[in-house]
C-alpha positions as CSV (number, residue, x, y, z in Angstrom):
1,M,-42.7,29.8,20.7
2,P,-44.3,32.4,18.3
3,R,-43.6,36.0,19.1
4,P,-44.5,39.2,17.4
5,S,-41.8,40.7,15.1
6,P,-39.1,42.3,17.3
7,R,-38.5,46.0,17.3
8,P,-34.8,47.1,17.4
9,A,-33.7,47.9,21.0
10,R,-33.6,51.6,21.6
11,L,-30.2,53.0,22.5
12,P,-30.0,54.6,25.9
13,S,-31.1,58.2,25.8
14,R,-29.9,61.2,27.7
15,S,-33.0,60.9,29.9
16,L,-32.2,57.3,30.7
17,C,-28.6,58.2,31.7
18,G,-29.9,61.1,33.7
19,L,-32.3,59.0,35.7
20,L,-29.6,56.4,36.3
21,L,-27.5,59.2,37.8
22,A,-30.4,60.3,39.9
23,L,-30.9,56.8,41.2
24,V,-27.3,56.5,42.2
25,T,-27.6,59.9,44.0
26,A,-30.8,58.7,45.7
27,A,-29.1,55.5,46.9
28,A,-26.1,57.3,48.3
29,G,-28.4,59.8,50.1
30,A,-30.7,57.0,51.5
31,Q,-27.7,55.2,52.9
32,E,-26.9,58.2,55.0
33,I,-30.3,58.2,56.7
34,D,-29.2,55.4,59.2
35,P,-25.4,55.2,59.6
36,L,-25.9,52.7,62.4
37,L,-27.5,50.1,60.1
38,Q,-24.3,48.3,59.4
39,S,-22.7,48.8,62.8
40,A,-22.3,45.7,64.9
41,E,-22.4,47.9,68.1
42,F,-26.0,48.8,67.3
43,E,-27.1,45.3,68.4
44,D,-26.2,46.0,72.0
45,Q,-27.5,49.5,72.3
46,P,-31.0,50.8,73.1
47,V,-33.2,51.2,70.0
48,R,-33.6,54.9,69.4
49,S,-35.9,54.5,66.5
50,A,-37.3,51.2,65.2
51,W,-37.8,52.6,61.7
52,R,-34.9,52.5,59.2
53,A,-34.4,52.9,55.5
54,T,-33.6,49.9,53.4
55,G,-33.0,49.3,49.7
56,D,-30.7,48.3,46.9
57,L,-29.7,49.6,43.5
58,A,-28.7,47.6,40.4
59,L,-27.4,49.0,37.2
60,R,-26.8,46.5,34.4
61,A,-25.3,46.4,30.9
62,E,-26.2,43.3,28.9
63,S,-24.9,41.8,25.6
64,T,-26.5,38.5,24.5
65,H,-25.9,36.9,21.1
66,G,-25.7,33.7,19.2
67,F,-29.4,33.6,18.0
68,S,-30.2,32.0,14.7
69,N,-33.7,33.5,14.3
70,R,-33.5,37.0,15.9
71,E,-31.2,40.0,16.5
72,D,-28.7,40.2,19.3
73,I,-29.7,41.9,22.6
74,E,-27.8,45.0,23.7
75,R,-29.5,46.9,26.5
76,L,-29.1,48.8,29.8
77,R,-31.4,48.1,32.7
78,S,-31.7,49.7,36.1
79,R,-33.7,48.8,39.3
80,L,-34.1,50.7,42.6
81,R,-35.7,49.2,45.6
82,A,-36.3,51.7,48.5
83,G,-38.5,51.6,51.5
84,L,-38.8,51.4,55.3
85,V,-38.4,48.6,57.8
86,R,-39.6,48.6,61.4
87,D,-38.0,45.9,63.6
88,D,-38.4,46.0,67.4
89,G,-36.9,42.6,68.0
90,T,-40.2,40.8,67.9
91,W,-42.4,42.4,65.2
92,T,-41.1,43.3,61.8
93,L,-42.9,45.5,59.2
94,R,-41.5,45.9,55.7
95,A,-42.8,48.4,53.0
96,V,-40.5,48.6,49.9
97,A,-41.2,50.1,46.5
98,K,-39.5,49.1,43.2
99,F,-38.6,51.3,40.3
100,G,-37.3,50.1,37.0
101,L,-36.0,51.7,33.8
102,G,-34.4,50.1,30.8
103,S,-33.4,50.9,27.2
104,D,-35.8,48.3,26.0
105,D,-39.6,48.2,26.4
106,N,-42.0,46.2,28.6
107,A,-43.4,44.7,25.4
108,D,-40.0,42.9,24.9
109,N,-39.9,41.3,28.4
110,L,-41.8,38.1,27.5
111,R,-39.8,37.6,24.3
112,N,-36.5,38.2,26.3
113,L,-37.6,35.7,28.9
114,D,-37.5,38.3,31.7
115,N,-39.0,37.8,35.1
116,E,-39.3,41.6,35.8
117,K,-40.6,44.6,33.9
118,S,-38.0,46.8,32.3
119,D,-39.9,50.0,33.1
120,G,-42.4,50.7,35.8
121,V,-43.2,51.3,39.5
122,G,-44.6,48.7,41.8
123,I,-44.6,47.1,45.3
124,D,-41.5,45.0,46.0
125,E,-42.3,44.1,49.6
126,F,-45.2,44.7,51.9
127,A,-45.1,42.2,54.8
128,V,-45.5,41.7,58.5
129,G,-43.5,39.2,60.6
130,W,-43.2,38.0,64.2
131,R,-40.4,36.0,65.8
132,G,-40.0,34.4,69.2
133,D,-37.2,32.3,70.7
134,T,-37.7,29.3,68.3
135,L,-40.7,30.2,66.2
136,Q,-41.4,32.9,63.6
137,W,-43.9,33.6,60.9
138,Q,-44.4,36.1,58.0
139,L,-47.4,37.2,56.0
140,G,-47.5,39.4,52.9
141,K,-45.3,40.0,49.8
142,S,-41.6,39.5,50.4
143,V,-38.6,37.4,49.6
144,L,-39.2,33.7,49.3
145,P,-38.2,32.5,52.8
146,L,-36.6,29.2,51.6
147,A,-33.1,28.2,50.7
148,F,-32.7,28.1,46.9
149,T,-30.3,28.5,44.0
150,P,-30.9,29.9,40.5
151,L,-31.8,26.3,39.4
152,T,-35.2,26.5,41.3
153,W,-36.1,30.2,41.9
154,D,-35.3,33.7,40.8
155,R,-34.1,35.8,43.8
156,D,-35.8,38.9,42.3
157,L,-39.3,37.4,42.5
158,R,-41.4,38.5,45.4
159,P,-44.3,36.0,46.1
160,I,-47.4,36.8,48.2
161,G,-48.1,34.3,51.0
162,A,-47.6,33.1,54.5
163,S,-44.7,31.1,56.0
164,L,-43.9,29.5,59.4
165,Q,-40.4,28.6,60.6
166,H,-39.1,26.7,63.6
167,E,-35.5,26.9,64.6
168,R,-33.6,24.8,67.2
169,P,-29.9,24.9,68.1
170,I,-28.0,21.6,68.2
171,G,-25.2,22.0,70.6
172,D,-23.1,25.2,70.4
173,F,-22.3,25.3,66.7
174,H,-25.1,23.5,64.8
175,R,-28.7,24.5,64.0
176,F,-31.8,22.8,62.7
177,V,-34.5,24.8,60.8
178,A,-37.9,23.5,59.6
179,Q,-40.2,25.8,57.6
180,A,-43.3,25.7,55.4
181,G,-45.3,28.2,53.4
182,Y,-48.0,28.7,50.8
183,F,-47.4,31.4,48.1
184,A,-48.8,33.1,45.0
185,P,-45.6,33.7,42.9
186,D,-47.1,36.9,41.5
187,H,-45.3,36.8,38.1
188,L,-45.7,39.1,35.1
189,G,-49.1,39.1,33.3
190,E,-51.8,36.6,34.2
191,D,-50.5,34.3,36.9
192,D,-52.8,32.4,39.2
193,S,-50.2,29.8,40.1
194,R,-49.7,28.6,43.7
195,L,-46.7,27.1,45.5
196,A,-46.9,25.0,48.7
197,A,-43.4,24.2,50.0
198,A,-41.7,22.6,53.1
199,Q,-38.0,22.5,53.8
200,F,-35.7,21.0,56.5
201,S,-32.3,22.5,56.9
202,W,-29.2,21.7,59.0
203,F,-26.4,24.2,59.5
204,L,-23.2,22.6,60.7
205,N,-20.3,24.2,62.6
206,E,-21.4,27.7,61.8
207,G,-18.6,30.3,62.2
208,G,-15.9,27.6,62.1
209,V,-13.0,27.2,59.7
210,F,-15.0,24.3,58.2
211,S,-18.8,24.6,58.0
212,G,-21.6,23.2,55.9
213,E,-25.3,23.1,55.3
214,L,-27.9,20.6,54.1
215,H,-31.4,21.4,52.8
216,A,-34.2,18.9,51.9
217,G,-37.4,20.4,50.4
218,Y,-40.7,19.5,48.7
219,W,-42.2,22.1,46.3
220,H,-45.7,21.6,45.0
221,Y,-46.9,23.9,42.2
222,D,-50.6,24.2,41.3
223,R,-52.9,26.2,39.0
224,L,-50.2,26.7,36.3
225,E,-52.5,26.9,33.3
226,S,-52.9,30.7,33.4
227,T,-49.1,31.0,33.6
228,R,-48.8,28.8,30.5
229,R,-51.4,30.9,28.6
230,S,-49.3,34.0,29.5
231,G,-46.3,32.4,27.8
232,L,-44.3,32.2,31.0
233,M,-43.9,28.4,31.1
234,R,-41.5,28.8,28.2
235,S,-39.7,25.6,27.4
236,N,-41.8,23.2,29.5
237,R,-43.6,20.5,27.5
238,V,-47.2,21.2,26.2
239,V,-49.5,18.4,24.9
240,D,-52.9,19.1,23.4
241,G,-52.7,22.7,24.7
242,R,-52.0,21.7,28.3
243,L,-48.8,21.2,30.3
244,A,-47.6,17.7,29.9
245,S,-46.3,17.4,33.5
246,D,-47.3,18.3,37.0
247,F,-44.6,20.0,39.1
248,E,-43.9,18.3,42.4
249,L,-40.2,18.9,43.2
250,I,-37.9,17.1,45.5
251,N,-35.0,19.5,46.1
252,L,-31.8,18.6,47.8
253,Q,-29.0,21.1,48.5
254,G,-25.6,20.8,50.1
255,A,-22.7,23.1,50.7
256,V,-19.3,22.9,52.3
257,R,-17.2,26.0,53.2
258,R,-13.5,26.4,54.2
259,M,-12.1,29.7,55.4
260,F,-8.6,30.7,54.3
261,G,-8.1,33.7,56.6
262,E,-10.9,36.0,55.7
263,R,-11.5,34.4,52.3
264,P,-14.1,31.6,52.0
265,L,-14.0,28.7,49.6
266,E,-17.5,27.3,49.0
267,L,-18.7,24.3,47.0
268,R,-22.4,23.9,46.5
269,L,-24.6,21.3,44.9
270,D,-28.3,21.6,44.1
271,L,-30.3,18.7,42.8
272,V,-34.0,18.6,41.8
273,D,-36.3,15.7,40.7
274,N,-39.8,16.4,39.5
275,L,-42.1,13.6,40.7
276,G,-44.8,14.9,38.4
277,A,-42.8,14.4,35.1
278,D,-42.6,11.0,33.3
279,R,-39.4,12.1,31.6
280,D,-36.9,15.0,31.5
281,G,-37.7,15.7,35.1
282,R,-34.2,16.1,36.7
283,G,-31.8,19.0,37.1
284,A,-28.5,19.8,38.8
285,R,-26.4,22.8,39.5
286,F,-22.8,22.8,40.9
287,S,-20.9,26.0,41.9
288,I,-17.5,26.8,43.3
289,V,-16.9,30.2,44.8
290,Y,-13.6,31.7,46.2
291,G,-13.8,34.9,48.1
292,S,-16.8,37.2,48.7
293,A,-17.6,40.5,47.1
294,L,-19.7,41.3,50.2
295,I,-16.5,41.9,52.0
296,P,-15.0,45.4,51.1
297,G,-11.8,45.1,49.1
298,Q,-12.2,41.4,48.4
299,W,-12.4,39.7,45.0
300,E,-14.9,36.9,44.3
301,I,-13.9,34.4,41.6
302,A,-16.5,31.7,40.8
303,S,-18.1,29.4,38.3
304,A,-21.3,27.4,38.1
305,F,-22.5,24.5,35.9
306,Q,-26.2,24.0,35.3
307,R,-28.2,21.2,33.6
308,I,-32.0,21.3,33.6
309,G,-34.4,18.7,32.0
310,R,-37.3,20.1,30.1
311,D,-39.8,19.5,32.9
312,A,-37.4,19.5,35.9
313,V,-38.7,22.9,37.1
314,P,-41.5,25.3,36.1
315,A,-39.6,27.5,33.6
316,A,-41.5,30.6,34.7
317,F,-39.8,30.9,38.1
318,N,-36.1,30.1,38.0
319,E,-33.3,32.7,37.5
320,D,-33.7,34.8,34.4
321,D,-30.0,35.7,34.2
322,W,-29.7,32.4,32.4
323,W,-31.2,32.6,28.9
324,F,-32.7,29.1,29.0
325,H,-35.0,28.1,31.8
326,S,-35.1,24.3,31.1
327,A,-34.1,21.8,28.5
328,A,-30.6,23.2,28.4
329,R,-27.1,23.0,29.9
330,G,-24.5,25.7,30.4
331,V,-21.7,27.2,32.4
332,M,-21.5,30.6,34.2
333,P,-18.1,32.0,35.2
334,W,-18.1,35.3,37.1
335,I,-15.7,37.7,38.9
336,A,-16.8,40.3,41.4
337,Y,-15.2,42.9,43.6
338,G,-16.4,44.5,46.9
339,I,-15.7,48.2,46.4
340,D,-16.8,49.1,49.9
341,E,-19.5,48.2,52.4
342,T,-22.2,49.5,50.0
343,W,-21.0,49.0,46.4
344,S,-19.9,46.0,44.4
345,L,-19.2,45.2,40.8
346,Q,-19.6,41.9,39.0
347,L,-18.9,40.7,35.4
348,S,-20.7,37.4,34.5
349,G,-20.6,35.2,31.4
350,F,-23.3,32.6,30.4
351,F,-22.5,30.0,27.8
352,E,-25.6,27.8,27.2
353,R,-26.9,25.3,24.7
354,A,-30.5,24.1,24.4
355,D,-31.2,20.4,24.1
356,G,-31.4,19.2,20.5
357,R,-30.1,22.5,19.1
358,D,-26.7,23.4,17.7
359,E,-26.7,27.2,18.5
360,R,-24.9,28.4,21.6
361,I,-26.2,31.5,23.4
362,D,-23.5,33.7,24.9
363,R,-24.6,36.3,27.4
364,Y,-22.4,38.9,29.2
365,L,-23.7,40.9,32.2
366,L,-21.9,43.8,33.9
367,D,-23.6,44.7,37.2
368,L,-23.0,47.6,39.5
369,R,-24.8,47.1,42.8
370,A,-25.4,49.0,46.0
371,R,-27.1,47.9,49.2
372,W,-28.1,49.8,52.4
């Protein structure tokens, strides 16, 4: 894919470091706005104020190398999400802004296969939702309300759309969920794409020593030509100036979980088959995770293997932590630690090889995260 000649990545300046420090300070201060947010006792007490602060902070150092035709990537990136949520038990309103700053430029994002701008300010979430005993709906820009893994969707993307969900308990410990939605993925640059999706989920023995979940979904993408013209379809096949495949995905996910005291061991498998591709239309991801960095003082040790055919998924929308978005295979080991209820630290490695190429891309990410 032709790209303009790269400019050397700028080293972090004092202003960048100063802003990163300011973001950390802002996150710590925002957390103190509502100390009841993470208190289980709050659920049984009268609501004093339905509005609360919400957000997360991510600081990342990246080193990616192994390229045969370009320079290595060494950069720092930061992202702050901050906003307000109103939830009275029936209606939910979310208004969250996003701020980004990196040692690279936005002009490098397309070439670096990013799904988010390095620098800028924008709307992260702006949505309204309603929920009853078994039914709920959501309208606006927010997190994709489906179960997914990095194989099929990037968790940082915020599509605009509408979704409907029906939930029904099965006995005392099992649950069935059916949901459907229609979305505009709202990617970088020109993106008129649309996603219609439906998913059925079963959650088994929730809260038990042994538990599991199953998800079966159908994802239908449309109007992808503008996304291709923007360069976002990346490694998907193009014939005579048009995408060679449609994208109608059958997605199957399964997970089993075993608790060892307070430490979970989880095995998860994600399979995808693109019915709109006449070849190279299948992908798979397997992960094993022991422990959880969401628990203060606990280590998380894990690894994932991923294999994606060239047209198994639209290469614009899956996880950009992986360098290759299709036509590749790789392994991702990581280790994380839950510092406290707010902060966690994670070191990840990605070792990937594209189909038909000898070079191996090695990527290392160090992430400091906070949530409130």
